[in-house]
ROSE-36230 format. One line per 10 residues: number of its first residue (from 1); for each residue x, y, z of N, C-alpha, C. Coordinates in nm, 2 decimals, decimal comma. Layout:
N
NUM) X/Y/Z/X/Y/Z/X/Y/Z  ...
***
This chain:
335
1) 1,87/19,15/3,57/1,97/19,24/3,61/2,04/19,21/3,74  1,95/19,18/3,84/2,01/19,15/3,96/2,10/19,02/3,96  2,04/18,92/3,87/2,12/18,80/3,86/2,26/18,83/3,79  2,25/18,92/3,69/2,37/18,95/3,63/2,47/19,02/3,71  2,42/19,11/3,79/2,51/19,18/3,88/2,58/19,08/3,98  2,50/19,00/4,03/2,55/18,90/4,13/2,65/18,81/4,06  2,63/18,77/3,94/2,74/18,69/3,87/2,86/18,76/3,85  2,84/18,90/3,82/2,97/18,97/3,80/3,04/18,99/3,94  2,97/19,01/4,05/3,05/19,02/4,18/3,11/18,88/4,22  3,04/18,77/4,19/3,10/18,63/4,21/3,22/18,62/4,13
11) 3,22/18,66/4,01/3,34/18,64/3,92/3,46/18,72/3,98  3,43/18,85/4,02/3,53/18,94/4,06/3,59/18,87/4,20  3,50/18,82/4,28/3,55/18,77/4,41/3,62/18,64/4,39  3,58/18,55/4,30/3,65/18,43/4,28/3,79/18,46/4,20  3,79/18,55/4,12/3,91/18,58/4,04/4,01/18,64/4,13  3,95/18,72/4,23/4,04/18,78/4,34/4,11/18,67/4,42  4,03/18,57/4,46/4,08/18,46/4,54/4,19/18,38/4,47  4,18/18,37/4,34/4,27/18,29/4,25/4,41/18,38/4,26  4,38/18,50/4,23/4,50/18,60/4,22/4,56/18,59/4,34  4,50/18,61/4,45/4,56/18,62/4,59/4,64/18,49/4,61
21) 4,58/18,38/4,59/4,65/18,23/4,60/4,77/18,23/4,52  4,76/18,28/4,40/4,88/18,28/4,31/5,00/18,37/4,35  4,95/18,48/4,42/5,05/18,57/4,47/5,12/18,52/4,59  5,04/18,45/4,68/5,09/18,39/4,80/5,19/18,29/4,77  5,15/18,20/4,67/5,24/18,08/4,62/5,37/18,14/4,56  5,36/18,24/4,48/5,48/18,31/4,43/5,57/18,36/4,54  5,50/18,42/4,64/5,57/18,48/4,75/5,65/18,38/4,84  5,57/18,26/4,85/5,64/18,15/4,92/5,77/18,09/4,84  5,75/18,09/4,71/5,85/18,03/4,64/5,97/18,12/4,63  5,95/18,26/4,63/6,05/18,36/4,64/6,12/18,36/4,78
31) 6,04/18,33/4,89/6,09/18,31/5,02/6,18/18,18/5,04  6,13/18,08/4,98/6,22/17,96/4,98/6,35/17,98/4,91  6,33/18,04/4,79/6,46/18,07/4,71/6,56/18,15/4,78  6,51/18,26/4,85/6,58/18,36/4,91/6,65/18,28/5,04  6,58/18,20/5,10/6,64/18,12/5,22/6,76/18,03/5,17  6,73/17,98/5,05/6,85/17,90/5,00/6,97/17,99/4,95  6,94/18,10/4,89/7,05/18,19/4,84/7,13/18,25/4,95  7,05/18,27/5,06/7,11/18,33/5,19/7,19/18,23/5,28  7,18/18,10/5,24/7,24/17,99/5,31/7,40/18,00/5,28  7,48/17,98/5,39/7,44/17,97/5,54/7,46/18,10/5,58
41) 7,38/18,13/5,69/7,39/18,26/5,76/7,41/18,24/5,91  7,45/18,12/5,96/7,49/18,09/6,09/7,58/17,97/6,09  7,63/17,93/6,20/7,71/17,81/6,24/7,64/17,69/6,19  7,72/17,60/6,13/7,69/17,47/6,09/7,75/17,36/6,18  7,66/17,27/6,22/7,69/17,16/6,31/7,72/17,04/6,22  7,85/16,98/6,23/7,88/16,87/6,15/7,90/16,75/6,26  7,81/16,65/6,26/7,83/16,54/6,34/7,92/16,44/6,29  8,02/16,40/6,36/8,11/16,29/6,33/8,07/16,18/6,41  8,01/16,07/6,37/7,97/15,96/6,44/8,07/15,86/6,49  8,19/15,91/6,51/8,30/15,82/6,56/8,38/15,92/6,64
51) 8,48/15,86/6,72/8,56/15,93/6,81/8,66/16,02/6,76  8,72/16,11/6,84/8,83/16,19/6,80/8,95/16,11/6,76  9,02/16,13/6,66/9,13/16,05/6,61/9,09/15,93/6,51  8,96/15,92/6,50/8,91/15,81/6,40/8,95/15,88/6,26  8,95/15,78/6,16/8,98/15,83/6,04/8,87/15,92/5,98  8,74/15,90/6,03/8,63/16,00/5,98/8,65/16,13/6,05  8,70/16,14/6,17/8,73/16,25/6,23/8,85/16,33/6,18  8,96/16,26/6,14/9,07/16,32/6,09/9,03/16,38/5,96  8,96/16,31/5,86/8,91/16,36/5,74/8,84/16,49/5,76  8,74/16,49/5,85/8,65/16,61/5,87/8,73/16,72/5,92
61) 8,84/16,71/6,00/8,92/16,82/6,06/9,00/16,87/5,95  9,05/16,81/5,86/9,13/16,84/5,75/9,06/16,93/5,65  8,92/16,89/5,61/8,85/16,96/5,53/8,77/17,08/5,58  8,75/17,08/5,71/8,66/17,18/5,76/8,71/17,32/5,75  8,84/17,36/5,76/8,88/17,50/5,74/8,85/17,54/5,60  8,87/17,47/5,50/8,85/17,50/5,36/8,70/17,52/5,35  8,61/17,42/5,39/8,47/17,43/5,38/8,41/17,56/5,44  8,46/17,58/5,57/8,41/17,70/5,64/8,46/17,83/5,57  8,56/17,83/5,51/8,60/17,95/5,44/8,51/17,96/5,32  8,49/17,86/5,24/8,41/17,87/5,12/8,27/17,92/5,15
71) 8,21/17,86/5,25/8,06/17,89/5,28/8,06/18,02/5,36  8,16/18,07/5,43/8,15/18,19/5,49/8,10/18,18/5,64  8,09/18,07/5,68/8,04/18,03/5,82/8,12/17,91/5,88  8,14/17,91/6,01/8,21/17,82/6,08/8,13/17,68/6,08  8,20/17,58/6,05/8,15/17,44/6,08/8,21/17,38/6,20  8,12/17,36/6,29/8,16/17,30/6,43/8,14/17,15/6,43  8,27/17,08/6,46/8,26/16,94/6,46/8,20/16,89/6,60  8,12/16,79/6,59/8,05/16,74/6,71/8,07/16,58/6,71  8,16/16,53/6,78/8,18/16,39/6,78/8,08/16,32/6,86  8,02/16,22/6,80/7,90/16,14/6,88/7,93/16,00/6,84
81) 8,03/15,93/6,91/8,06/15,80/6,87/7,97/15,68/6,95  7,96/15,57/6,88/7,89/15,46/6,95/7,82/15,38/6,84  7,81/15,25/6,86/7,74/15,15/6,77/7,77/15,15/6,63  7,90/15,16/6,60/7,95/15,16/6,46/7,90/15,28/6,39  7,87/15,40/6,45/7,83/15,51/6,39/7,69/15,54/6,39  7,60/15,44/6,43/7,47/15,47/6,44/7,42/15,57/6,54  7,49/15,58/6,66/7,45/15,67/6,76/7,45/15,81/6,72  7,56/15,86/6,64/7,57/15,99/6,59/7,49/16,01/6,47  7,48/15,91/6,38/7,42/15,94/6,25/7,26/15,94/6,27  7,20/15,88/6,38/7,06/15,89/6,39/7,02/16,03/6,44
91) 7,12/16,11/6,49/7,08/16,25/6,53/7,04/16,34/6,41  7,09/16,29/6,30/7,06/16,38/6,18/6,93/16,36/6,12  6,87/16,23/6,14/6,75/16,20/6,08/6,63/16,31/6,13  6,60/16,33/6,25/6,50/16,43/6,28/6,53/16,58/6,27  6,66/16,61/6,23/6,70/16,74/6,23/6,62/16,82/6,12  6,61/16,95/6,12/6,55/17,03/6,02/6,63/17,02/5,89  6,56/17,01/5,78/6,63/17,00/5,66/6,66/17,14/5,60  6,75/17,20/5,68/6,79/17,34/5,64/6,94/17,36/5,62  7,02/17,26/5,62/7,16/17,25/5,61/7,24/17,28/5,72  7,18/17,29/5,85/7,26/17,34/5,95/7,31/17,23/6,05
101) 7,25/17,10/6,02/7,29/16,98/6,09/7,32/16,88/5,99  7,45/16,84/5,98/7,51/16,75/5,89/7,58/16,64/5,94  7,62/16,55/5,87/7,69/16,42/5,93/7,79/16,37/5,83  7,92/16,35/5,88/8,02/16,29/5,80/8,01/16,14/5,82  7,94/16,07/5,73/7,91/15,93/5,75/8,03/15,84/5,69  8,01/15,72/5,70/8,13/15,63/5,66/8,06/15,50/5,62  8,14/15,40/5,56/8,10/15,27/5,52/8,02/15,21/5,65  8,08/15,22/5,77/8,01/15,16/5,89/7,87/15,21/5,92  7,86/15,35/5,92/7,74/15,41/5,95/7,63/15,42/5,85  7,68/15,41/5,72/7,59/15,43/5,61/7,59/15,32/5,50
111) 7,63/15,21/5,53/7,63/15,11/5,43/7,64/14,97/5,50  7,74/14,93/5,57/7,74/14,79/5,63/7,64/14,78/5,73  7,60/14,88/5,81/7,50/14,85/5,91/7,36/14,80/5,85  7,34/14,83/5,73/7,21/14,77/5,65/7,23/14,62/5,65  7,35/14,58/5,63/7,36/14,44/5,61/7,37/14,36/5,75  7,44/14,43/5,85/7,45/14,37/5,98/7,34/14,38/6,07  7,25/14,48/6,05/7,14/14,50/6,14/7,00/14,52/6,06  6,97/14,42/5,97/6,86/14,42/5,88/6,73/14,46/5,94  6,70/14,42/6,07/6,57/14,45/6,13/6,58/14,53/6,24  6,69/14,60/6,28/6,69/14,68/6,40/6,75/14,82/6,38
121) 6,76/14,87/6,26/6,81/15,00/6,22/6,72/15,12/6,26  6,76/15,22/6,33/6,69/15,33/6,37/6,67/15,43/6,25  6,73/15,39/6,13/6,71/15,49/6,03/6,72/15,41/5,89  6,66/15,45/5,79/6,68/15,41/5,66/6,78/15,49/5,58  6,90/15,42/5,54/7,01/15,50/5,50/6,97/15,58/5,37  6,90/15,53/5,28/6,86/15,60/5,16/6,74/15,68/5,17  6,64/15,66/5,26/6,53/15,74/5,27/6,54/15,85/5,37  6,62/15,84/5,47/6,62/15,93/5,58/6,74/16,04/5,57  6,82/16,03/5,46/6,93/16,12/5,44/6,94/16,17/5,30  7,00/16,30/5,29/7,03/16,35/5,16/7,18/16,33/5,14
131) 7,22/16,27/5,03/7,35/16,24/5,01/7,41/16,37/4,95  7,52/16,43/5,00/7,58/16,55/4,96/7,70/16,53/4,88  7,79/16,43/4,92/7,91/16,40/4,84/8,00/16,30/4,90  8,07/16,23/4,82/8,18/16,14/4,87/8,30/16,23/4,88  8,38/16,20/4,99/8,50/16,29/5,02/8,62/16,20/5,00  8,63/16,08/5,04/8,75/16,00/5,04/8,72/15,85/5,06  8,82/15,78/5,02/8,82/15,62/5,05/8,94/15,60/5,12  8,93/15,47/5,19/9,05/15,42/5,25/9,05/15,27/5,24  9,15/15,22/5,15/9,16/15,08/5,12/9,21/15,00/5,22  9,15/14,88/5,23/9,20/14,77/5,33/9,31/14,69/5,24
141) 9,42/14,65/5,34/9,52/14,57/5,28/9,52/14,44/5,36  9,58/14,34/5,27/9,61/14,21/5,34/9,75/14,19/5,36  9,80/14,18/5,48/9,95/14,16/5,51/9,96/14,04/5,60  10,08/13,99/5,60/10,11/13,86/5,67/10,24/13,90/5,75  10,26/13,81/5,86/10,38/13,79/5,93/10,49/13,73/5,84  10,61/13,78/5,83/10,72/13,72/5,75/10,74/13,57/5,75  10,69/13,50/5,86/10,70/13,36/5,88/10,61/13,29/5,78  10,50/13,35/5,73/10,40/13,29/5,64/10,48/13,28/5,50  10,48/13,16/5,43/10,56/13,16/5,31/10,49/13,21/5,19  10,37/13,26/5,19/10,30/13,31/5,08/10,35/13,43/5,03
151) 10,36/13,46/4,91/10,41/13,59/4,85/10,30/13,67/4,78  10,19/13,59/4,76/10,08/13,66/4,68/9,96/13,61/4,72  9,85/13,65/4,67/9,72/13,62/4,73/9,67/13,47/4,70  9,71/13,42/4,58/9,67/13,28/4,54/9,76/13,19/4,63  9,89/13,23/4,66/9,97/13,13/4,74/9,92/13,14/4,89  9,86/13,25/4,93/9,80/13,26/5,06/9,69/13,17/5,09  9,60/13,17/4,98/9,48/13,09/4,98/9,52/12,95/4,98  9,61/12,90/4,90/9,65/12,76/4,90/9,72/12,73/5,03  9,80/12,81/5,08/9,87/12,78/5,20/9,77/12,77/5,32  9,67/12,85/5,32/9,57/12,84/5,43/9,50/12,70/5,43
161) 9,49/12,64/5,31/9,43/12,50/5,30/9,50/12,39/5,36  9,63/12,42/5,37/9,74/12,32/5,43/9,72/12,31/5,58  9,66/12,41/5,64/9,66/12,42/5,78/9,55/12,35/5,84  9,56/12,26/5,92/9,44/12,18/5,98/9,33/12,27/6,03  9,37/12,38/6,11/9,27/12,47/6,17/9,25/12,59/6,08  9,32/12,60/5,97/9,31/12,73/5,88/9,41/12,83/5,94  9,40/12,95/5,89/9,48/13,06/5,92/9,40/13,17/6,00  9,45/13,22/6,10/9,37/13,32/6,18/9,41/13,47/6,12  9,31/13,55/6,11/9,33/13,68/6,05/9,28/13,79/6,16  9,36/13,88/6,18/9,33/13,99/6,28/9,26/14,10/6,20
171) 9,16/14,16/6,25/9,09/14,28/6,20/9,01/14,35/6,29  8,95/14,46/6,26/8,86/14,54/6,35/8,74/14,45/6,39  8,65/14,50/6,47/8,53/14,42/6,50/8,44/14,37/6,40  8,37/14,26/6,43/8,28/14,21/6,33/8,18/14,32/6,28  8,17/14,31/6,14/8,09/14,42/6,08/8,16/14,54/6,02  8,30/14,55/6,05/8,38/14,64/5,99/8,42/14,60/5,85  8,45/14,69/5,75/8,49/14,65/5,62/8,61/14,56/5,62  8,70/14,58/5,71/8,82/14,49/5,70/8,80/14,35/5,75  8,70/14,34/5,86/8,65/14,21/5,90/8,57/14,13/5,78  8,49/14,20/5,72/8,42/14,15/5,62/8,50/14,11/5,50
181) 8,61/14,18/5,48/8,70/14,15/5,37/8,75/14,01/5,40  8,78/13,97/5,53/8,83/13,83/5,54/8,71/13,73/5,51  8,58/13,76/5,52/8,48/13,68/5,48/8,48/13,67/5,33  8,51/13,79/5,26/8,52/13,78/5,12/8,63/13,69/5,07  8,74/13,69/5,15/8,86/13,60/5,11/8,82/13,45/5,13  8,74/13,43/5,24/8,70/13,30/5,27/8,60/13,25/5,16  8,52/13,34/5,10/8,44/13,30/4,99/8,52/13,27/4,86  8,65/13,31/4,86/8,73/13,28/4,74/8,81/13,16/4,77  8,78/13,09/4,88/8,84/12,95/4,90/8,95/12,96/5,01  8,97/13,06/5,08/9,07/13,05/5,18/9,01/13,00/5,31
191) 9,09/12,92/5,38/9,06/12,86/5,51/9,10/12,95/5,62  9,01/13,03/5,67/9,04/13,13/5,77/8,96/13,14/5,90  9,01/13,19/5,99/8,95/13,20/6,13/8,96/13,35/6,17  8,83/13,41/6,20/8,84/13,55/6,22/8,88/13,57/6,37  8,96/13,68/6,40/9,01/13,71/6,53/8,98/13,87/6,53  8,86/13,91/6,55/8,82/14,06/6,56/8,88/14,12/6,69  8,93/14,24/6,68/8,99/14,32/6,79/8,90/14,44/6,80  8,85/14,47/6,92/8,79/14,60/6,96/8,90/14,70/6,95  9,02/14,67/6,98/9,13/14,77/6,97/9,23/14,71/6,86  9,21/14,76/6,75/9,30/14,70/6,64/9,44/14,73/6,67
201) 9,48/14,81/6,74/9,63/14,83/6,78/9,69/14,70/6,84  9,61/14,64/6,92/9,64/14,51/6,98/9,66/14,41/6,87  9,57/14,41/6,78/9,57/14,32/6,67/9,71/14,33/6,60  9,73/14,45/6,57/9,86/14,49/6,49/9,99/14,42/6,56  9,98/14,44/6,70/10,09/14,40/6,79/10,10/14,26/6,79  9,99/14,19/6,79/10,00/14,03/6,79/10,04/13,98/6,66  10,01/14,05/6,54/10,05/13,99/6,41/10,20/14,02/6,41  10,25/14,14/6,45/10,40/14,17/6,45/10,48/14,07/6,53  10,41/14,03/6,63/10,48/13,93/6,72/10,47/13,79/6,67  10,39/13,76/6,56/10,37/13,64/6,50/10,27/13,55/6,58
211) 10,19/13,62/6,67/10,08/13,52/6,74/9,97/13,51/6,65  9,94/13,59/6,55/9,84/13,58/6,45/9,92/13,60/6,31  9,88/13,51/6,22/9,96/13,52/6,09/9,92/13,63/5,99  9,79/13,67/5,99/9,74/13,76/5,89/9,67/13,88/5,95  9,69/13,99/5,88/9,62/14,11/5,93/9,56/14,18/5,81  9,43/14,22/5,83/9,36/14,29/5,73/9,32/14,42/5,79  9,37/14,53/5,73/9,35/14,66/5,79/9,39/14,77/5,69  9,39/14,88/5,73/9,42/15,00/5,63/9,56/15,03/5,59  9,59/15,14/5,53/9,73/15,17/5,49/9,81/15,22/5,60  9,75/15,21/5,73/9,84/15,23/5,85/9,93/15,13/5,85
221) 9,91/15,01/5,80/10,01/14,90/5,80/10,13/14,92/5,71  10,12/15,01/5,63/10,23/15,04/5,53/10,37/15,06/5,60  10,39/15,14/5,70/10,53/15,16/5,76/10,58/15,02/5,81  10,51/14,93/5,85/10,55/14,79/5,89/10,60/14,71/5,77  10,52/14,73/5,66/10,55/14,66/5,54/10,69/14,72/5,48  10,71/14,85/5,49/10,82/14,91/5,44/10,95/14,86/5,52  10,93/14,85/5,65/11,04/14,81/5,75/11,07/14,66/5,73  10,98/14,58/5,67/10,99/14,43/5,65/10,95/14,36/5,78  10,86/14,42/5,85/10,81/14,36/5,97/10,68/14,28/5,94  10,61/14,32/5,82/10,50/14,26/5,77/10,53/14,25/5,61
231) 10,47/14,15/5,54/10,48/14,14/5,41/10,34/14,18/5,35  10,34/14,28/5,26/10,21/14,31/5,19/10,17/14,21/5,08  10,05/14,17/5,09/10,00/14,06/5,00/9,93/14,13/4,89  9,82/14,21/4,92/9,74/14,27/4,83/9,67/14,40/4,89  9,63/14,50/4,80/9,53/14,59/4,84/9,40/14,56/4,78  9,30/14,58/4,87/9,17/14,55/4,82/9,09/14,68/4,76  9,16/14,76/4,69/9,11/14,87/4,63/9,08/14,85/4,48  9,01/14,94/4,41/8,99/14,92/4,28/9,12/14,95/4,19  9,21/15,02/4,24/9,34/15,04/4,17/9,45/15,06/4,26  9,57/15,06/4,23/9,68/15,07/4,31/9,68/15,20/4,39
241) 9,74/15,20/4,52/9,73/15,31/4,59/9,84/15,40/4,57  9,81/15,54/4,60/9,92/15,64/4,58/10,03/15,61/4,68  9,99/15,56/4,80/10,10/15,54/4,91/10,16/15,41/4,89  10,11/15,31/4,80/10,18/15,19/4,78/10,17/15,15/4,64  10,23/15,21/4,54/10,22/15,19/4,40/10,28/15,05/4,36  10,36/14,98/4,44/10,42/14,85/4,42/10,33/14,74/4,46  10,24/14,78/4,54/10,15/14,66/4,59/10,03/14,64/4,50  10,03/14,52/4,45/9,91/14,49/4,35/9,79/14,47/4,41  9,68/14,51/4,34/9,54/14,49/4,39/9,51/14,34/4,39  9,41/14,29/4,47/9,36/14,16/4,46/9,31/14,12/4,32
251) 9,23/14,22/4,26/9,18/14,19/4,13/9,30/14,17/4,02  9,40/14,24/4,03/9,51/14,22/3,95/9,58/14,08/3,97  9,55/14,02/4,08/9,61/13,89/4,10/9,51/13,77/4,08  9,40/13,82/4,01/9,30/13,74/3,96/9,20/13,68/4,07  9,19/13,77/4,18/9,10/13,75/4,28/9,01/13,87/4,29  8,89/13,85/4,24/8,80/13,98/4,23/8,75/14,02/4,36  8,82/14,11/4,44/8,79/14,15/4,57/8,81/14,30/4,58  8,71/14,37/4,62/8,72/14,52/4,65/8,65/14,53/4,79  8,73/14,58/4,89/8,67/14,60/5,03/8,73/14,73/5,08  8,67/14,84/5,05/8,72/14,98/5,06/8,63/15,05/5,17
261) 8,69/15,11/5,27/8,61/15,20/5,35/8,59/15,33/5,27  8,48/15,40/5,30/8,47/15,54/5,24/8,40/15,63/5,34  8,41/15,76/5,31/8,36/15,87/5,39/8,30/15,98/5,31  8,17/16,01/5,35/8,09/16,10/5,27/8,00/16,18/5,36  7,96/16,30/5,30/7,87/16,39/5,37/7,72/16,38/5,34  7,64/16,38/5,45/7,50/16,37/5,45/7,43/16,48/5,52  7,30/16,50/5,49/7,22/16,59/5,55/7,08/16,52/5,57  6,99/16,58/5,65/6,85/16,52/5,66/6,79/16,49/5,53  6,69/16,40/5,52/6,61/16,39/5,41/6,55/16,53/5,36  6,53/16,53/5,22/6,45/16,65/5,16/6,53/16,79/5,18
271) 6,67/16,77/5,19/6,75/16,89/5,19/6,72/16,97/5,06  6,70/17,09/5,07/6,68/17,17/4,94/6,79/17,16/4,85  6,77/17,14/4,72/6,87/17,13/4,62/6,98/17,24/4,61  6,92/17,36/4,65/7,03/17,47/4,65/7,13/17,47/4,77  7,07/17,42/4,88/7,16/17,41/4,99/7,25/17,29/4,98  7,20/17,18/4,93/7,28/17,06/4,91/7,39/17,09/4,81  7,36/17,16/4,70/7,46/17,18/4,60/7,58/17,29/4,65  7,53/17,38/4,73/7,64/17,46/4,80/7,72/17,39/4,88  7,67/17,31/4,96/7,76/17,22/5,05/7,85/17,12/4,97  7,79/17,07/4,86/7,86/16,97/4,78/7,98/17,04/4,70
281) 7,95/17,17/4,67/8,06/17,25/4,59/8,17/17,28/4,69  8,12/17,31/4,81/8,23/17,34/4,91/8,32/17,23/4,95  8,25/17,11/4,94/8,33/16,99/4,98/8,42/16,96/4,86  8,38/16,98/4,73/8,47/16,96/4,62/8,58/17,05/4,63  8,56/17,17/4,66/8,66/17,27/4,66/8,76/17,23/4,76  8,72/17,18/4,88/8,82/17,13/4,98/8,90/17,02/4,94  8,83/16,90/4,87/8,90/16,79/4,83/9,00/16,82/4,72  8,96/16,92/4,63/9,06/16,96/4,53/9,17/17,06/4,58  9,17/17,11/4,68/9,28/17,19/4,74/9,41/17,09/4,76  9,52/17,14/4,70/9,64/17,05/4,70/9,69/17,03/4,84
291) 9,68/17,13/4,93/9,73/17,12/5,06/9,64/17,02/5,14  9,51/17,03/5,13/9,42/16,95/5,20/9,44/16,81/5,14  9,45/16,78/5,01/9,47/16,66/4,95/9,60/16,59/5,01  9,70/16,66/5,02/9,83/16,61/5,06/9,82/16,55/5,21  9,74/16,63/5,29/9,72/16,59/5,43/9,64/16,46/5,43  9,54/16,44/5,35/9,46/16,33/5,34/9,54/16,21/5,30  9,61/16,23/5,20/9,70/16,11/5,16/9,80/16,07/5,26  9,86/16,17/5,33/9,95/16,13/5,45/9,88/16,07/5,56  9,75/16,09/5,57/9,67/16,02/5,68/9,62/15,89/5,64  9,66/15,84/5,51/9,62/15,71/5,47/9,49/15,71/5,39
301) 9,44/15,83/5,36/9,31/15,83/5,28/9,34/15,87/5,13  9,24/15,83/5,05/9,25/15,85/4,90/9,14/15,95/4,88  9,18/16,08/4,85/9,07/16,18/4,83/9,00/16,15/4,70  8,87/16,14/4,71/8,79/16,12/4,57/8,64/16,18/4,61  8,61/16,28/4,52/8,49/16,34/4,53/8,38/16,28/4,44  8,26/16,28/4,49/8,15/16,23/4,40/8,04/16,34/4,42  7,97/16,37/4,32/7,86/16,47/4,33/7,73/16,38/4,38  7,63/16,46/4,44/7,52/16,39/4,51/7,46/16,28/4,43  7,43/16,30/4,30/7,36/16,19/4,22/7,46/16,06/4,21  7,60/16,09/4,18/7,68/15,98/4,17/7,70/15,92/4,30
311) 7,69/15,99/4,41/7,72/15,94/4,55/7,60/15,85/4,59  7,48/15,89/4,55/7,36/15,81/4,59/7,38/15,67/4,51  7,42/15,67/4,38/7,44/15,55/4,31/7,54/15,46/4,38  7,66/15,53/4,41/7,77/15,46/4,48/7,72/15,39/4,61  7,64/15,45/4,68/7,59/15,40/4,82/7,49/15,28/4,80  7,41/15,29/4,70/7,32/15,18/4,67/7,40/15,05/4,63  7,51/15,07/4,56/7,59/14,98/4,51/7,67/14,91/4,62  7,71/14,99/4,72/7,79/14,94/4,83/7,71/14,87/4,92  7,58/14,91/4,95/7,50/14,85/5,04/7,46/14,71/4,98  7,44/14,70/4,85/7,41/14,57/4,80/7,53/14,48/4,80
321) 7,65/14,53/4,79/7,77/14,44/4,80/7,79/14,38/4,93  7,77/14,47/5,05/7,78/14,41/5,18/7,67/14,32/5,22  7,55/14,35/5,17/7,44/14,25/5,20/7,47/14,12/5,13  7,53/14,12/5,02/7,56/14,00/4,94/7,66/13,92/5,02  7,78/13,99/5,06/7,88/13,93/5,13/7,83/13,87/5,27  7,75/13,94/5,34/7,71/13,88/5,46/7,62/13,76/5,45  7,53/13,77/5,35/7,44/13,66/5,33/7,51/13,53/5,27  7,60/13,55/5,18/7,67/13,44/5,12/7,77/13,38/5,23  7,83/13,46/5,31/7,93/13,41/5,40/7,86/13,36/5,53  7,73/13,39/5,54/7,65/13,34/5,67/7,71/13,42/5,79
331) 7,74/13,53/5,77/7,78/13,62/5,89/7,66/13,64/5,98  7,67/13,61/6,11/7,56/13,64/6,19/7,53/13,78/6,21  7,40/13,82/6,19/7,35/13,95/6,19/7,28/13,98/6,32  7,25/14,10/6,36/7,17/14,15/6,48/7,03/14,14/6,43  6,94/14,10/6,51/6,78/14,09/6,48/6,74/14,24/6,50
***
């Protein structure tokens, strides 16, 4: 009898513990779900890892009003420039995965750095961030001074081979997408000498003056092409640009080259799916807004939204592309 009573008491006690544990687990789940459904309930910090006036900064400031309105909370932009975007991007890694610290990353901060700094990165691009969505791309163009006789990309490659020292090309610093585009062109047989500029405006000035024959940069070159001060040779995008429908892509000319800068939103790793999806939806809404879209196009950007899963695939492919270019071209990397 005593043994039976003890067994019943033990059963009741253990059953109570299981029920309590289940109740607590359910409560925690409801709490987490409520936290996500209540998001956001305060100001969101958006780190832009480049300076004011940069393409990343311009993009973020154009989409911020729409995103803030959709989310019902203000997004505050925090410019933290340095080290090709690494300085700002690394601030997101240790942040709480609650959606209140985000980053508008780019090709430089979330792709090319993996190729240029294989052994000295302060973060793992794919493991330390949650991909929220692609926002836009910015194609690189190849343009030449009018004194260069080449009218298309194949002619430019052949002409470069006739020059004893090759042809110099101006671009942004080593490790930028347009600088590596020159390395891509070299892999296609062009005889080129890289002339990277920390201040690309000076590079543009030197090409306009005829001191450097080739310039690889963004659609910011188009006004000079329209004025006849530069000759457009090719766009390095997957398709012709809205801003330059008459300029053929390199691929159309039989040279398979795509070297496009891109801009996308990230949060810390393990961002709750509900929070991530709210942010991604707000980003898509901003990109789809015709007024915002027109401003981005006028700024030289090609609005293009990708959802989180597609954006992750896109990033993995882009990282692999630049690692391949750096390795095959023998570009010096940082240890």
